[in-house]
N, C-alpha and C positions, 0 to 999 in steps of 0.2 A: 639974284632973283630966285624966288622959290619955284620948285617944280611941282606941277599938279599932275595927278594921275587919276584916271577914272576907275572906280571900283564898283563891283556889284553890291547892292545894299546888304545881301546876305553875308558878305565877307566882313562887314564892319560891325564890331561889337562896341557899343558905347556904354560906359558906366564908370563907376568909381571903384578902383582897387579890385580886390577879389570878388566883390559883389557882382561884377559884370559876368563872371564865370558861373556863378551859382544860381542863375535864374532858371535853368533847365528843369529842376525838380518842381518848381512852382508852375511852369507851363504844363508839365505832364499831369500834375494834380488837378489843375483847372480843366484840362481837356477831358480827363477820364472820369470826373466826378461832378455831381451837382452841388455837393457840400463836403466840408471836411474840417479837420483841425490840424494845427501845426504845434507840436510840442518843442519848445526851445531848449537847447542845450545850455549849459552854464555860460559858455563863451559867446552865445548868440545875443545880439542886441535887438530888443523889441522893435525899435523904430525901423531898423534895417529890414527885418523880416516882414513887417507890414508894408514897407515901401516896395520890396521885391515882389510881394504878392500882388499889390496894386499895379505895378508896372507890367507884370506878366499878363494880368487880365487885360490891361489896355492894349498890349501887343497883340493879343488874340481877338480883340474887339468884343470882349465879353464884360458885362457889368457884374461886379460882385459887391457884396457887403461883408464886412468883417468886424469883429469886436473881440476883446479879451474876455476869456472865460473865467479869469481869476484876477484878483487885485495885484498879484505879483507880476503880471504880464509874462507868464511862462507858457500859456496855452492860448493860441489865437484860433478862433473858429471863424469859418467863412461859408458863404453860400452864394450861388449865382442869383442875380436879381432877375425876376421875370421880365421878359422883353415886352415893352409897351407897344400895343398895336396902334398904328396911326389911322385916323379916320380920313375918309375921302372928303369930308366937309371943308377942310382948310385949303383945298386946292382951288 
């Protein structure tokens, strides 16, 4: 029978391979700036970088928009989306 153990959510890191470790720079960038760019190194995968940025923003509860600044997908630019104000009409 498997054994189950209760953990604090902050102790659990879920992700794929080394990507689960590298989310911290994305979190810091989103928290400290309204917009920015990410320049990829030769060994960086464009899809992975964009996914990590999106996941970090989701973890922080912040909506962002991003797109590639060049056709080679070596520079990703991003900015925080303005928060939409909800009206009292729908209540």
